[in-house]
N, C-alpha and C positions, 0 to 999 in steps of 0.2 A: 431539236428541241428536244427536251426531254420531257417525256410522256407518261412517265411514272409519280403521279404527281401527288398519289396517295400513299407514296412512301413518305416515311420523316427522314429529314435531313438528320445527320449524327449529330447537328450542334443541339436538336432538339431533344436526343434521348436523355431520360433521366438518369441521374449517377445511381448507382445501385447502392444501397445501404448497406452498410457495414452492419454485421452480426454482433451484438451486444455479449459479452463474456458468459452472461445466463444461457442465451441461447447456443453459444457455441458448446458451455458445456453440456447443456442435454443434449445437442446432436450426437458430442463424442458420447456419452453415456449409453443413448440410444443403440448407436449403431456397435460399439462394444459389447451390449447385452445381444444383439442380434448375432453377430458373429461367432462370441461364444457360446451360444445356443446352437448354430449352424455345428461348431468344430463338437461339441458334447454328443449331439445328436447323431453325426453322421461319422464321426472321423476317429476321436479319443477322450476319452473322461478319467477324472480321478475319484478314487475309491479311497478307502482305508477299511483294514482290517477289524471290526469293533468284538470278534470272540476267536476264540482258539481252538476252531472246527479243523484248523488247516496246520497246527502246529506240528512238528516246527519247522516245516517247508515255508510257512507266514506266519508271521507272528502277532499277537495285538500289538496295534501301534504301529503295522505297517502302511506307509503311505504308497499307492499303486499307480499306473496309467492302464487302463485298459482299452485296446482296441475294437474298438467299431467297425473296421473295416477287414478284419482277419476273416469274417464268416459272413462277412456282407452286411452294411448296416439297416435296422429295421425302421419301416415307416410309421413315426409313431400313431399309435393307435388313438389317444389323446392330443390333436394338434397344439389344442389354444392350454396353456397354464403357465401359472406364476412363475417367471424366470428363477432359476437354480433351486427351486421347491419341487421334491420326489412327490410324494401324495398328501402331503399336509400342509396348510400356511405357515407359516414361521409364527410361533409364539400362541398356537392353539394347539389341541389334542387330536381334535376332530373333523376341524373345517377344511375342504377339500381343495387340492391347490390346482384343481383342471376343472374345466366344463366338459361336462357329459353331451351334450346336446349334438356336437358335431364327433363321432366315433368312426375312422377309418379301420376296413380291415385288414387283417396282418397280409403283409408284403417286405419283403427283405430283396434290398440291393444284391446285384453280384459281390460277392467277398473272394480272397486271395486261395481261402481252402477252405474243407469241409473239417466240422470238427472231428479231431483224432483220439484214441484212447491216448489218456494220461496228460491230455491240455487242462491247464488249470482255465476255468470257464468260470465269466459272469452269468448271471440269469435269475431272474425275476421267479420268487417261491412259489411253487406251483398250488400250496394250500394257502396261499395269500388272499384268493378272491376273495374270501370273508373271514373278518377281523373284531374280537373282542378288542376293542380300544383300551380297556384298562390292565390289559394282558395281553400286549402286542408282540412279545416275546415268545408266546406259546401258539399252538396249533388250535384254533378254532374248532378243528374237526376232535381234536383229542379232548379238547374241554367238553364239547356235547356229549362225547359217549362217556364221561365220566358223570355229567350231571343225567343220563339216561340211564345209565345203571344205577343212581341213586333216588330217582324219582320215577323213571318209567320212562319210555319212549315218546310220550307229547307231552306229558307234564312235564320232563327233562326240559325239552327244547322251550317250554311255556318260561318255567323258572328262571333259563337262560337267558332269554329276551327281555324281561322283566329286570333281573337284577343289573345286566350289562349294556352297553350301547353297542352294538354290531353296525359294524360298516360292511359295505363290499365295493371292491376294487377291480378296472378292469386289469388286462395283463400286465400292460405298461408302466401299471402306478404300484404292482406289486413289490414288498420287501427286494431288495438285491441280495442275494444270495453268492457265494463263492465257493467253488468245490472242485475236485480233479475229477476227470469223466474218465471213469473206470470202464465202460462198457458202450459200444454204440450200438445203433439201429440194426437187429439182426445177429446181435450176440445172444451166447447161452450164458449168462452168470450165475453163480453159486458160490457162497462162501460155509466153508466147513471148518470148524475148530478155529474160527478166527482169519482164514485163511484164504483170501479171494481166489476164485479160478474162472476165468473166462475162456469159455469153447472146449474146455476139459482141463486147461492147463494153468498151473500158476501163474497168475499175474505179477509182472514187475511190482515191486513195491518203491513207492519214494523213498530216496536216501535217507529224507529224516521223518519219516512218520513214525509214530508212536501207539503205543497200546499205555493202557493202566496195568499196572502189577500191583499184586498183596505181598506184603514182606512180614515174614516174622524175626523179630528182632531178640536180642537177649535183655530187652526189657528199656535200654537206652535209646535216645531219638537223634535223629540226624540233626546236624548243623545247618541251620537253615540258609547261614552265607555261604556256605559251602555249595551248596545244592544251587544254589542262584547262581555262582560262579561258573558252573556248569550246566546254565541255563535251564533247569530242573525246576518249573514253576506251579506246576499242578501236585498236591500232595492232600492226604487226609488222614482220617482213621478210619480203621476196621475193627471188627470184632468177629472173627470168622476162624475158628477152629486154629485158634494160636494165632494168627494174622493180623496183628495189630497198627499197621501202617500201609498205606496207598500209597506209589507214587507215579505217575506218567511219563514214560522213557522211552526214549530213541533207544535203539541196538547199541551204539556207542555208550550211552548213559548206563544201561541195563549192566552192561559189562563192569563200567564203573564202577555200580552200586555193590556188585557181585565182590568189590575188593574190601568191602568195609569187613571188618572183625565182629560186628555185632551184627549181621545179618545171619541167621540159620537157615533160611529158608526163601525164594521169591517163587510165587507161581502168577503165570496170567490171569487176569479176570474177565473170563469169558462167561458168555451166558448159554448154559446147554438148550437145546429144544425145549419146549414147554415151560420156560422160565418165569413167563409173564401170566397173570389173570386172564384167561380166556378174553373176560368180558370187555377186559381194557386194554387189550395188547397193544401196545404203542406202534408196533410193528408192521407194517404193509404186508399185506392188504386188509388189516383188521379183522379178520374174519375167524368163527371158531374152527374151519376146516385148515387152517393154515396156522400152526405151533411154531413161526419163524421169530428169531433173534435176529440181534447185530449179528451174532458170531455164526449163526447157523441158518443159514438164508439161503432160497430158493430150493432148486434150480429154476431159472425163472429167463424166457425168450425177449428180449427189449422189442418192443414193436418197430416195424419198417413201414414206411411209405408205400403203399400198393402191393402191400402182403396180405392176406387173408387168412385168417384164425377159426378155427372150429370154436363154436360158441356154446358152452355148455351150463349150468347152476353151479358145478363146481369150479369152474376157473372164472365164472363171470365176475367175483369179484376184484379180479385183476385188473379187467378191462374195462367194468365200468362207468368210471369216473373220465376215463381216455373217450370214452363213446359218447357221454351224454355232456360232462362240460367243454371238455378242451374240444371236441370235436363240433360239437354242436346239434345232436341228435337226441329227439325223445326217446329212452329207455324204459320200459316197464316190463315185469314179471307177472304172468296171470295164466293160475291154472297149470303150472310147470311148464308152462313156456315162454321164451324170450321174443318181444314185441320190441323190435326198433322202428320209429316213424310209423305207429301201427300196423306193422308187419310182422308176421309171424317169423323168425328167421333163427338159422342154425350156424350163422357164419357173418364174419363182418372184417370189411378190407379196411385197413387205416389210411387215413387222408394225410397222415403227417409221420416224420422221423421223430422217434424217442431217443432219449439217454439217458445212462444211469450216472448218478452224481456219488461219490463219496467224500467226505474229508481225510486228509491223512492222519488227524490224530482221531485215530478208529474206533477209541470207546467213550469221546467227548466230540459225536458230530451228528447234529440233526440232519440227517441226508437221505437219499434217495431211499434206505433201508427201512427209514419212517414216513415217509409219506408218497413213494413212487416215484414214476418214469417224470422227466425233465421233458416238454414237448418243444419241438426245436421254434416256434412263435414265442417261445419263451427266454430264448437264448439273447444275452444282451453285447457278449463280446468277449474276448481273449483277454486275458491277465499277462503285460508286458514285462515290465520292470517295476522294481521298487525305486522310488525317488528319494522317500525318507522314511527314517524308523526311529522311532522313539518308543525306550523301555518303561512302561507305565511303575517298573518297579524302582525304579530309581529315581531320587530329588532332583529339579533342573541345578541345584548347586554341586549336583556329580556328573558334570556334563561331559566327562569321559566316559562313564558308563549310560547316561541317558539318554545320548543317540547311539545308535549301533551304527559306527561308523563303517562296519564291514560289510552292511547290505545298503548302501546308498549307491545308487543307479546300478543296481545287478538286477539282472534277467531271472525270471520266474521259469523254473523247470518246473 
Protein backbone atom coordinates (compact mmCIF):
# COMPACT_ATOMS: atom_id res chain seq x y z
CA UNK A 1 0.00 0.00 0.00
CA UNK A 2 1.29 3.49 -0.88
CA UNK A 3 1.01 5.54 2.29
CA UNK A 4 2.41 8.75 0.73
CA UNK A 5 -1.08 9.96 0.04
CA UNK A 6 -0.11 13.58 0.54
CA UNK A 7 2.11 13.56 -2.57
CA UNK A 8 0.48 14.51 -5.84
CA UNK A 9 0.69 12.12 -8.71
CA UNK A 10 2.77 13.18 -11.66
CA UNK A 11 -0.37 13.37 -13.70
CA UNK A 12 -1.64 16.07 -11.32
CA UNK A 13 1.40 18.31 -11.83
CA UNK A 14 0.71 21.58 -13.61
CA UNK A 15 2.88 22.23 -16.66
CA UNK A 16 5.25 25.19 -16.27
CA UNK A 17 4.22 28.30 -18.07
CA UNK A 18 6.51 29.24 -20.89
CA UNK A 19 8.19 32.64 -20.56
CA UNK A 20 6.98 35.24 -22.96
CA UNK A 21 9.41 37.10 -25.23
CA UNK A 22 9.27 40.24 -23.04
CA UNK A 23 10.09 38.27 -19.89
CA UNK A 24 12.96 36.52 -21.67
CA UNK A 25 14.41 39.85 -22.78
CA UNK A 26 14.08 41.31 -19.29
CA UNK A 27 15.78 38.29 -17.73
CA UNK A 28 18.58 38.47 -20.30
CA UNK A 29 19.14 42.20 -19.73
CA UNK A 30 19.16 41.82 -15.93
CA UNK A 31 21.65 38.96 -16.14
CA UNK A 32 23.86 40.94 -18.55
CA UNK A 33 23.85 44.01 -16.27
CA UNK A 34 24.72 41.95 -13.20
CA UNK A 35 27.47 40.04 -15.00
CA UNK A 36 28.96 43.19 -16.51
CA UNK A 37 28.88 44.96 -13.15
CA UNK A 38 30.72 42.10 -11.47
CA UNK A 39 33.33 42.03 -14.25
CA UNK A 40 33.81 45.84 -14.14
CA UNK A 41 34.05 45.89 -10.35
CA UNK A 42 36.32 42.94 -9.72
CA UNK A 43 38.17 42.01 -12.91
CA UNK A 44 38.60 44.44 -15.80
CA UNK A 45 37.09 47.71 -17.01
CA UNK A 46 37.31 49.80 -20.16
CA UNK A 47 38.51 53.42 -20.06
CA UNK A 48 39.31 56.11 -22.59
CA UNK A 49 42.03 58.78 -22.57
CA UNK A 50 40.41 62.26 -22.60
CA UNK A 51 43.48 64.50 -22.13
CA UNK A 52 47.08 64.74 -23.31
CA UNK A 53 48.73 64.33 -19.89
CA UNK A 54 50.20 60.91 -20.80
CA UNK A 55 51.29 61.71 -24.36
CA UNK A 56 52.99 60.32 -26.24
CA UNK A 57 52.78 57.07 -24.26
CA UNK A 58 48.98 57.20 -24.25
CA UNK A 59 47.11 59.44 -26.66
CA UNK A 60 43.79 61.25 -26.68
CA UNK A 61 41.37 58.78 -28.20
CA UNK A 62 43.04 55.66 -26.82
CA UNK A 63 40.59 53.06 -25.51
CA UNK A 64 42.18 50.76 -22.96
CA UNK A 65 41.46 48.00 -20.50
CA UNK A 66 42.38 48.41 -16.84
CA UNK A 67 43.02 45.33 -14.71
CA UNK A 68 41.39 45.37 -11.28
CA UNK A 69 43.03 42.10 -10.24
CA UNK A 70 46.61 43.33 -10.72
CA UNK A 71 46.66 45.23 -7.41
CA UNK A 72 43.53 43.56 -6.03
CA UNK A 73 39.95 44.75 -6.63
CA UNK A 74 38.42 47.21 -4.18
CA UNK A 75 35.13 46.53 -2.49
CA UNK A 76 32.93 49.51 -3.52
CA UNK A 77 32.38 52.25 -0.93
CA UNK A 78 28.96 52.90 -2.46
CA UNK A 79 27.62 49.49 -3.57
CA UNK A 80 24.18 50.69 -4.72
CA UNK A 81 24.51 52.72 -7.90
CA UNK A 82 22.94 53.22 -11.32
CA UNK A 83 24.48 50.66 -13.75
CA UNK A 84 27.38 51.88 -15.90
CA UNK A 85 27.20 55.46 -14.55
CA UNK A 86 30.15 56.73 -12.53
CA UNK A 87 29.05 59.59 -10.30
CA UNK A 88 26.29 61.45 -12.18
CA UNK A 89 23.10 60.18 -13.78
CA UNK A 90 23.01 60.42 -17.58
CA UNK A 91 21.50 63.64 -19.00
CA UNK A 92 22.04 65.48 -15.70
CA UNK A 93 24.81 67.73 -14.40
CA UNK A 94 24.80 66.95 -10.69
CA UNK A 95 22.20 64.26 -9.87
CA UNK A 96 24.04 61.53 -8.00
CA UNK A 97 24.11 58.11 -9.64
CA UNK A 98 24.61 56.34 -6.31
CA UNK A 99 23.00 56.03 -2.90
CA UNK A 100 24.98 57.16 0.14
CA UNK A 101 22.95 55.58 2.94
CA UNK A 102 24.99 52.39 2.53
CA UNK A 103 28.71 53.18 2.76
CA UNK A 104 31.28 50.43 3.18
CA UNK A 105 34.80 51.07 4.54
CA UNK A 106 37.86 50.60 2.37
CA UNK A 107 38.84 47.00 1.75
CA UNK A 108 40.90 45.51 -1.07
CA UNK A 109 40.99 41.85 -2.07
CA UNK A 110 44.41 40.25 -2.67
CA UNK A 111 46.03 41.05 -6.01
CA UNK A 112 48.82 39.66 -8.15
CA UNK A 113 51.35 42.38 -7.32
CA UNK A 114 52.02 45.67 -5.56
CA UNK A 115 52.28 48.97 -7.40
CA UNK A 116 55.76 49.38 -8.83
CA UNK A 117 57.64 52.37 -10.16
CA UNK A 118 56.77 53.14 -13.79
CA UNK A 119 53.44 51.28 -13.64
CA UNK A 120 50.67 53.14 -15.48
CA UNK A 121 47.92 53.39 -12.87
CA UNK A 122 44.26 54.44 -12.88
CA UNK A 123 43.10 56.04 -9.63
CA UNK A 124 40.43 58.32 -8.21
CA UNK A 125 41.43 61.99 -8.31
CA UNK A 126 42.50 62.79 -4.72
CA UNK A 127 41.21 66.40 -4.81
CA UNK A 128 37.92 65.21 -6.31
CA UNK A 129 36.26 64.89 -2.90
CA UNK A 130 34.74 68.35 -3.49
CA UNK A 131 33.72 69.58 -6.96
CA UNK A 132 32.50 72.82 -8.52
CA UNK A 133 29.80 71.45 -10.83
CA UNK A 134 30.15 74.26 -13.36
CA UNK A 135 33.96 73.83 -13.55
CA UNK A 136 34.57 70.12 -13.04
CA UNK A 137 37.81 70.14 -15.04
CA UNK A 138 39.44 72.37 -12.40
CA UNK A 139 40.43 71.70 -8.81
CA UNK A 140 37.88 72.98 -6.31
CA UNK A 141 40.72 73.82 -3.92
CA UNK A 142 42.60 75.93 -6.46
CA UNK A 143 39.38 77.81 -7.31
CA UNK A 144 38.81 78.36 -3.58
CA UNK A 145 42.35 79.70 -3.12
CA UNK A 146 41.78 82.21 -5.92
CA UNK A 147 38.48 83.36 -4.37
CA UNK A 148 40.11 83.69 -0.94
CA UNK A 149 42.95 85.76 -2.40
CA UNK A 150 40.44 88.07 -4.10
CA UNK A 151 37.83 88.44 -1.35
CA UNK A 152 39.51 87.24 1.87
CA UNK A 153 39.26 83.83 3.52
CA UNK A 154 35.71 83.87 4.92
CA UNK A 155 34.15 86.04 2.22
CA UNK A 156 35.93 84.11 -0.54
CA UNK A 157 34.38 80.81 0.53
CA UNK A 158 30.96 82.45 0.82
CA UNK A 159 31.25 83.98 -2.65
CA UNK A 160 32.25 80.63 -4.16
CA UNK A 161 29.30 78.80 -2.59
CA UNK A 162 26.89 81.57 -3.56
CA UNK A 163 27.94 81.54 -7.21
CA UNK A 164 28.38 77.85 -7.91
CA UNK A 165 26.93 74.46 -7.08
CA UNK A 166 29.33 72.48 -4.89
CA UNK A 167 29.06 68.70 -4.49
CA UNK A 168 30.95 66.21 -2.33
CA UNK A 169 31.83 62.71 -3.57
CA UNK A 170 33.02 59.50 -1.85
CA UNK A 171 36.37 58.00 -2.86
CA UNK A 172 35.08 55.50 -5.43
CA UNK A 173 32.94 58.13 -7.18
CA UNK A 174 35.68 60.67 -7.77
CA UNK A 175 36.96 61.27 -11.29
CA UNK A 176 39.29 58.62 -12.72
CA UNK A 177 42.82 59.78 -13.56
CA UNK A 178 45.60 57.87 -15.28
CA UNK A 179 49.29 58.61 -14.64
CA UNK A 180 52.60 56.84 -14.24
CA UNK A 181 53.73 55.90 -10.73
CA UNK A 182 57.09 57.62 -10.35
CA UNK A 183 57.63 57.00 -6.63
CA UNK A 184 56.28 54.37 -4.24
CA UNK A 185 55.90 54.46 -0.47
CA UNK A 186 59.17 55.27 1.29
CA UNK A 187 60.89 56.77 -1.77
CA UNK A 188 62.52 60.20 -1.69
CA UNK A 189 61.53 62.22 -4.72
CA UNK A 190 62.95 65.42 -6.17
CA UNK A 191 62.65 67.29 -9.46
CA UNK A 192 65.60 69.51 -10.39
CA UNK A 193 65.49 71.51 -13.62
CA UNK A 194 62.76 69.19 -14.94
CA UNK A 195 64.82 66.04 -14.22
CA UNK A 196 63.21 63.56 -11.82
CA UNK A 197 65.38 61.96 -9.12
CA UNK A 198 64.28 58.99 -7.02
CA UNK A 199 66.37 58.21 -3.94
CA UNK A 200 69.09 60.49 -5.26
CA UNK A 201 69.38 58.89 -8.71
CA UNK A 202 67.93 60.09 -12.05
CA UNK A 203 64.73 58.17 -12.71
CA UNK A 204 64.02 56.27 -15.91
CA UNK A 205 62.08 58.42 -18.36
CA UNK A 206 59.37 56.86 -20.48
CA UNK A 207 60.48 56.37 -24.07
CA UNK A 208 57.79 58.69 -25.43
CA UNK A 209 57.78 61.26 -22.62
CA UNK A 210 57.71 64.85 -23.79
CA UNK A 211 58.37 68.41 -22.65
CA UNK A 212 57.35 71.84 -23.95
CA UNK A 213 60.03 73.86 -25.74
CA UNK A 214 60.19 77.54 -26.70
CA UNK A 215 61.52 77.95 -30.23
CA UNK A 216 63.06 80.97 -31.92
CA UNK A 217 62.57 80.97 -35.68
CA UNK A 218 63.55 83.28 -38.51
CA UNK A 219 59.97 84.52 -38.59
CA UNK A 220 58.49 81.68 -40.62
CA UNK A 221 55.99 79.21 -39.18
CA UNK A 222 56.03 75.43 -39.19
CA UNK A 223 53.83 73.56 -41.65
CA UNK A 224 50.94 72.15 -39.52
CA UNK A 225 50.49 69.14 -41.80
CA UNK A 226 54.17 68.26 -41.52
CA UNK A 227 53.98 68.52 -37.73
CA UNK A 228 50.91 66.28 -37.68
CA UNK A 229 52.75 63.67 -39.73
CA UNK A 230 55.30 63.52 -36.90
CA UNK A 231 52.46 63.35 -34.35
CA UNK A 232 53.31 66.81 -32.97
CA UNK A 233 49.89 67.95 -31.80
CA UNK A 234 50.52 70.52 -29.07
CA UNK A 235 51.76 73.89 -30.22
CA UNK A 236 51.25 77.55 -29.42
CA UNK A 237 52.59 81.08 -29.62
CA UNK A 238 54.97 82.72 -27.13
CA UNK A 239 56.56 86.13 -26.83
CA UNK A 240 59.67 85.63 -24.76
CA UNK A 241 63.11 87.05 -25.59
CA UNK A 242 62.60 86.51 -29.30
CA UNK A 243 61.11 83.02 -28.93
CA UNK A 244 57.89 83.01 -30.91
CA UNK A 245 56.66 79.41 -30.99
CA UNK A 246 56.15 76.61 -28.48
CA UNK A 247 55.97 72.92 -29.30
CA UNK A 248 55.56 69.89 -27.05
CA UNK A 249 58.08 67.30 -28.18
CA UNK A 250 59.47 63.86 -27.50
CA UNK A 251 63.25 63.44 -27.72
CA UNK A 252 62.98 62.14 -31.29
CA UNK A 253 60.75 65.01 -32.36
CA UNK A 254 63.06 67.50 -30.69
CA UNK A 255 65.91 66.22 -32.85
CA UNK A 256 63.62 66.46 -35.88
CA UNK A 257 62.65 70.10 -35.18
CA UNK A 258 66.30 71.10 -34.84
CA UNK A 259 66.86 70.03 -38.46
CA UNK A 260 64.60 72.85 -39.72
CA UNK A 261 66.61 75.64 -41.35
CA UNK A 262 64.22 78.28 -39.90
CA UNK A 263 65.02 77.22 -36.30
CA UNK A 264 67.53 79.52 -34.64
CA UNK A 265 67.33 78.30 -31.04
CA UNK A 266 65.40 75.87 -28.85
CA UNK A 267 65.09 75.91 -25.05
CA UNK A 268 62.99 73.83 -22.70
CA UNK A 269 60.23 75.81 -21.00
CA UNK A 270 61.22 75.17 -17.37
CA UNK A 271 59.72 76.93 -14.34
CA UNK A 272 62.36 77.95 -11.75
CA UNK A 273 61.63 78.07 -8.02
CA UNK A 274 59.62 81.15 -7.12
CA UNK A 275 57.98 81.19 -10.58
CA UNK A 276 54.42 81.31 -9.21
CA UNK A 277 52.79 84.01 -7.02
CA UNK A 278 52.92 82.77 -3.43
CA UNK A 279 49.25 83.44 -2.71
CA UNK A 280 47.91 81.16 -5.45
CA UNK A 281 50.80 78.81 -6.12
CA UNK A 282 49.14 75.81 -7.83
CA UNK A 283 51.98 73.49 -6.77
CA UNK A 284 51.64 71.18 -3.77
CA UNK A 285 51.62 71.86 -0.83
CA UNK A 286 50.29 75.38 -1.67
CA UNK A 287 52.10 77.09 1.17
CA UNK A 288 54.31 80.19 1.27
CA UNK A 289 57.09 78.17 2.93
CA UNK A 290 57.43 76.10 -0.24
CA UNK A 291 58.23 77.88 -3.50
CA UNK A 292 58.27 74.70 -5.59
CA UNK A 293 57.28 74.44 -9.24
CA UNK A 294 56.57 71.49 -11.53
CA UNK A 295 60.21 71.60 -12.72
CA UNK A 296 61.87 72.23 -9.34
CA UNK A 297 60.06 70.24 -6.69
CA UNK A 298 61.02 68.65 -3.39
CA UNK A 299 62.87 66.80 -1.97
CA UNK A 300 59.90 64.92 -0.59
CA UNK A 301 59.55 61.54 1.14
CA UNK A 302 56.49 59.54 0.06
CA UNK A 303 54.61 58.39 3.20
CA UNK A 304 54.57 54.68 3.99
CA UNK A 305 52.19 52.59 6.10
CA UNK A 306 53.28 52.10 9.74
CA UNK A 307 56.14 54.61 9.35
CA UNK A 308 56.22 57.50 11.83
CA UNK A 309 57.07 61.06 10.81
CA UNK A 310 57.96 63.92 13.12
CA UNK A 311 55.46 66.77 12.77
CA UNK A 312 56.36 70.44 12.85
CA UNK A 313 54.52 73.57 11.81
CA UNK A 314 56.86 73.75 8.81
CA UNK A 315 56.17 70.29 7.40
CA UNK A 316 52.51 70.11 8.45
CA UNK A 317 51.29 71.53 5.08
CA UNK A 318 52.68 68.38 3.42
CA UNK A 319 50.87 65.98 5.72
CA UNK A 320 47.71 67.77 6.92
CA UNK A 321 45.46 66.50 4.11
CA UNK A 322 46.67 62.92 4.63
CA UNK A 323 46.09 63.04 8.38
CA UNK A 324 42.71 64.73 8.32
CA UNK A 325 40.91 63.82 5.09
CA UNK A 326 42.48 60.56 3.87
CA UNK A 327 42.97 58.93 7.28
CA UNK A 328 39.99 60.48 9.08
CA UNK A 329 41.56 62.32 12.03
CA UNK A 330 40.65 65.60 13.65
CA UNK A 331 43.61 67.93 13.08
CA UNK A 332 44.02 71.38 14.65
CA UNK A 333 46.76 73.90 15.37
CA UNK A 334 46.31 75.90 18.59
CA UNK A 335 48.90 78.16 20.20
CA UNK A 336 51.64 76.80 17.89
CA UNK A 337 50.87 73.23 19.01
CA UNK A 338 49.56 70.44 16.77
CA UNK A 339 46.51 68.52 18.01
CA UNK A 340 45.38 65.21 16.52
CA UNK A 341 42.06 63.95 17.90
CA UNK A 342 42.29 66.59 20.68
CA UNK A 343 45.71 65.45 21.87
CA UNK A 344 48.96 67.39 21.52
CA UNK A 345 51.39 65.50 19.32
CA UNK A 346 54.75 65.89 17.63
CA UNK A 347 54.58 62.77 15.45
CA UNK A 348 52.19 60.73 13.32
CA UNK A 349 52.17 57.11 12.10
CA UNK A 350 50.57 56.59 8.68
CA UNK A 351 47.75 54.08 8.27
CA UNK A 352 48.07 53.69 4.49
CA UNK A 353 50.66 53.57 1.74
CA UNK A 354 50.90 56.52 -0.64
CA UNK A 355 52.20 57.01 -4.17
CA UNK A 356 53.46 59.85 -6.33
CA UNK A 357 52.01 59.96 -9.85
CA UNK A 358 53.21 62.00 -12.83
CA UNK A 359 52.14 62.29 -16.45
CA UNK A 360 54.58 61.51 -19.27
CA UNK A 361 53.68 64.88 -20.79
CA UNK A 362 55.69 66.59 -18.07
CA UNK A 363 54.77 70.19 -18.90
CA UNK A 364 51.07 69.54 -19.45
CA UNK A 365 49.96 67.20 -16.72
CA UNK A 366 47.88 67.89 -13.62
CA UNK A 367 49.52 65.32 -11.36
CA UNK A 368 50.98 64.81 -7.89
CA UNK A 369 53.13 67.91 -8.29
CA UNK A 370 49.88 69.89 -8.16
CA UNK A 371 47.71 67.96 -5.68
CA UNK A 372 50.03 65.70 -3.72
CA UNK A 373 50.04 62.01 -2.87
CA UNK A 374 47.66 59.28 -4.03
CA UNK A 375 46.42 57.12 -1.11
CA UNK A 376 46.25 53.38 -1.67
CA UNK A 377 42.45 53.40 -1.20
CA UNK A 378 42.16 55.64 -4.31
CA UNK A 379 43.92 53.13 -6.59
CA UNK A 380 41.55 51.58 -9.17
CA UNK A 381 43.81 49.32 -11.22
CA UNK A 382 46.66 48.89 -13.68
CA UNK A 383 46.38 49.98 -17.32
CA UNK A 384 47.13 46.86 -19.37
CA UNK A 385 46.59 47.34 -23.11
CA UNK A 386 45.03 49.58 -25.74
CA UNK A 387 42.34 47.84 -27.78
CA UNK A 388 41.35 50.79 -30.00
CA UNK A 389 42.85 54.19 -30.79
CA UNK A 390 41.07 56.99 -32.66
CA UNK A 391 42.92 60.13 -33.75
CA UNK A 392 40.72 63.24 -33.23
CA UNK A 393 42.89 65.22 -35.67
CA UNK A 394 41.60 63.27 -38.69
CA UNK A 395 38.18 62.80 -40.28
CA UNK A 396 36.42 59.44 -40.52
CA UNK A 397 36.68 59.87 -44.29
CA UNK A 398 40.43 59.37 -43.81
CA UNK A 399 40.12 56.00 -42.13
CA UNK A 400 43.77 55.14 -42.76
CA UNK A 401 44.80 57.92 -40.35
CA UNK A 402 41.65 58.16 -38.20
CA UNK A 403 42.35 54.79 -36.60
CA UNK A 404 45.85 54.46 -35.22
CA UNK A 405 46.36 50.92 -36.48
CA UNK A 406 49.79 50.57 -34.88
CA UNK A 407 48.28 50.94 -31.41
CA UNK A 408 45.50 48.36 -31.69
CA UNK A 409 45.86 45.63 -29.03
CA UNK A 410 49.20 47.03 -27.89
CA UNK A 411 50.42 46.54 -24.35
CA UNK A 412 51.04 49.61 -22.17
CA UNK A 413 54.59 50.16 -20.92
